[in-house]
C-alpha positions in Angstrom: 0.6 -16.2 60.4 -2.7 -17.1 58.9 -5.4 -14.4 58.9 -7.9 -14.6 61.7 -11.1 -16.7 61.0 -14.4 -14.9 60.6 -15.3 -15.9 64.2 -12.6 -13.6 65.5 -14.2 -10.5 64.0 -16.7 -8.2 65.6 -20.0 -8.9 63.7 -20.9 -5.2 64.0 -17.5 -3.8 62.9 -15.2 -5.6 60.4 -12.3 -3.4 61.5 -12.3 -4.8 65.0 -11.9 -8.3 66.6 -14.3 -9.6 69.1 -12.1 -8.3 72.0 -11.9 -4.8 70.6 -8.5 -5.1 69.1 -8.0 -3.4 65.7 -8.1 -6.1 63.0 -4.6 -6.8 61.5 -3.7 -6.1 58.0 -3.8 -9.2 55.8 -2.7 -10.2 52.3 -3.2 -13.5 50.5 -5.0 -15.1 53.4 -2.3 -14.3 56.0 -1.0 -11.4 58.1 0.8 -8.8 56.0 4.6 -9.7 55.9 7.0 -7.0 57.1 9.5 -5.9 54.6 13.0 -7.6 54.5 14.5 -4.8 52.3 16.1 -3.0 55.3 17.6 -6.3 56.6 19.0 -7.0 53.1 20.8 -3.7 53.0 22.3 -4.1 56.5 23.6 -7.6 56.0 25.7 -6.5 53.1 28.1 -5.1 55.7 28.7 -8.7 56.7 29.0 -10.0 53.1 25.6 -11.7 53.3 23.1 -11.5 50.5 19.5 -11.7 51.7 16.8 -13.3 49.6 13.2 -14.2 50.2 12.3 -17.9 50.6 12.3 -19.5 47.2 8.8 -20.4 46.1 9.6 -24.0 45.3 11.0 -24.6 48.8 8.3 -22.6 50.6 5.8 -25.3 51.0 4.4 -24.0 54.3 4.2 -20.2 53.9 2.4 -19.6 57.2 1.5 -20.9 60.7 -2.0 -21.3 62.1 -3.7 -18.2 63.5 -3.2 -17.6 67.2 -4.6 -14.4 68.8 -2.4 -14.2 71.9 0.7 -16.1 70.9 2.7 -16.1 74.1 -0.3 -17.3 76.1 0.0 -20.8 74.5 3.3 -21.3 76.4 1.8 -20.5 79.8 1.0 -24.1 80.7 2.8 -25.9 77.8 6.3 -24.5 77.4 7.7 -25.3 74.0 4.5 -25.0 72.0 5.6 -21.6 70.7 8.7 -22.9 69.1 7.0 -26.0 67.8 4.4 -23.9 66.1 7.0 -22.2 63.9 9.3 -25.2 63.5 6.5 -27.3 62.1 6.4 -25.0 59.1 10.1 -24.5 58.6 10.9 -25.8 55.1 14.6 -25.3 54.6 17.2 -25.7 57.4 20.5 -23.8 57.2 23.4 -25.3 55.4 27.1 -24.3 55.1 26.5 -22.0 52.2 22.8 -21.1 52.4 21.6 -19.8 55.7 17.9 -19.6 56.6 16.2 -17.6 59.3 12.5 -18.2 59.8 10.6 -15.1 60.7 6.9 -15.3 61.5 4.7 -12.2 61.3 2.3 -12.6 64.3 -0.5 -10.5 65.8 -0.2 -10.2 69.6 1.8 -11.6 72.5 0.2 -12.1 75.8 -3.1 -10.6 76.6 -1.5 -9.7 80.0 1.2 -7.5 78.4 0.2 -4.3 76.7 2.1 -2.6 73.9 4.1 -5.7 73.0 6.2 -4.9 69.9 8.3 -8.0 69.3 9.4 -11.3 70.6 12.1 -13.5 69.3 11.9 -17.3 69.6 14.7 -19.5 70.9 17.3 -21.3 68.9 16.7 -23.4 66.9 13.4 -21.9 66.1 11.5 -18.9 64.6 11.7 -15.3 65.4 8.2 -13.8 65.9 7.4 -10.2 65.0 4.2 -8.8 66.6 2.4 -6.1 64.7 -0.9 -5.2 66.2 -1.2 -1.5 65.3 0.8 1.6 64.9 -0.5 3.1 68.1 0.5 0.1 70.2 3.7 -0.9 68.5 5.0 2.6 68.7 3.8 3.3 72.2 6.3 5.4 74.3 9.1 3.6 75.9 9.6 3.9 79.7 10.2 7.5 81.1 13.9 6.7 81.4 14.2 6.3 77.6 14.5 9.1 75.1 11.5 11.1 74.1 11.5 12.2 70.5 10.1 11.5 67.0 9.2 7.8 66.5 9.5 6.2 63.1 6.4 5.0 61.3 5.1 1.4 61.7 6.5 0.0 58.5 10.0 1.3 59.2 9.8 0.0 62.7 8.7 -3.5 61.6 11.4 -3.6 58.9 14.0 -2.8 61.6 12.5 -5.4 64.0 12.8 -8.1 61.3 16.6 -7.3 61.1 16.9 -7.1 64.9 15.2 -10.4 65.6 17.1 -12.2 62.8 20.3 -11.3 64.7 19.1 -13.2 67.7 19.4 -16.4 65.6 23.2 -16.1 65.8 24.1 -18.1 68.9 27.4 -16.3 69.5 26.0 -12.8 69.4 25.4 -11.8 73.0 21.8 -11.1 73.9 20.6 -7.9 75.7 22.0 -7.2 79.1 19.7 -6.3 82.0 19.9 -3.4 82.3 21.2 -2.4 78.9 25.0 -2.2 78.8 26.7 0.2 76.3 29.7 -2.0 76.3 27.7 -5.2 75.4 27.7 -5.7 71.6 24.2 -7.2 72.1 23.0 -3.8 73.0 24.6 -1.7 70.2 23.4 -0.6 66.8 20.4 -2.6 65.6 20.4 -4.6 68.8 19.5 -1.5 70.8 15.7 -1.6 71.0 15.6 2.2 71.4 17.2 2.6 68.0 14.4 0.6 66.4 11.8 3.3 67.4 13.9 6.4 67.6 17.1 5.9 65.8 18.3 6.8 62.3 19.0 4.1 59.7 22.7 4.6 60.3 22.2 3.9 64.1 20.6 0.6 63.1 23.6 -0.6 61.1 25.8 -3.4 62.3 28.8 -2.4 64.4 32.3 -3.5 63.4 32.3 -6.0 66.3 29.0 -7.4 65.3 30.2 -7.8 61.7 33.3 -9.6 62.8 31.3 -12.0 65.0 28.7 -12.8 62.3 31.4 -13.4 59.7 33.0 -16.0 62.1 29.7 -17.8 62.7 28.9 -21.1 60.9 25.4 -19.9 60.5 22.2 -18.9 62.4 20.2 -21.3 64.5 
């Protein structure tokens, strides 16, 4: 996502936006990209090699800045997907799969501590990264309490997690979570993203089998 325009910044504090949010980290005129290195390591279990978008094909490296990304769907459902799809340069083919992941800033202004949101298929996966304090806020009291990983580790895991949602045959999360649902195991268990080890965020055997049988991600 493109960096916020000057009008979004607090004129008295360049580290804050006008609504008091901490300004996001930027690089080359857009929000800092989360690492895909962890995702690359994990997909090896499914015989998939992960590479970054090739420069000659990446004609649209970013999407326009939106402060509260989910708010734009409140009265116009579908805008969120269209925002990302308009900049998707290379669709998946039989031998070359592509997953579009957009580094965004914030979800809805009505929802505090939003950490990630995945788009729908076909479409992009959005990774929200406001600040370490907000992204790594404690989970509900019913969830484990322990050491949380740092923000960069969490975002790298979130990239992998959200990319998995692009496989249409991989079950999504059950409500409430179900230990027998492969959509709630390993890297699909959102608790593992914050609290788990790298090994706990590896694909399970069932997930590998399912992905290897897929024609490709959406």
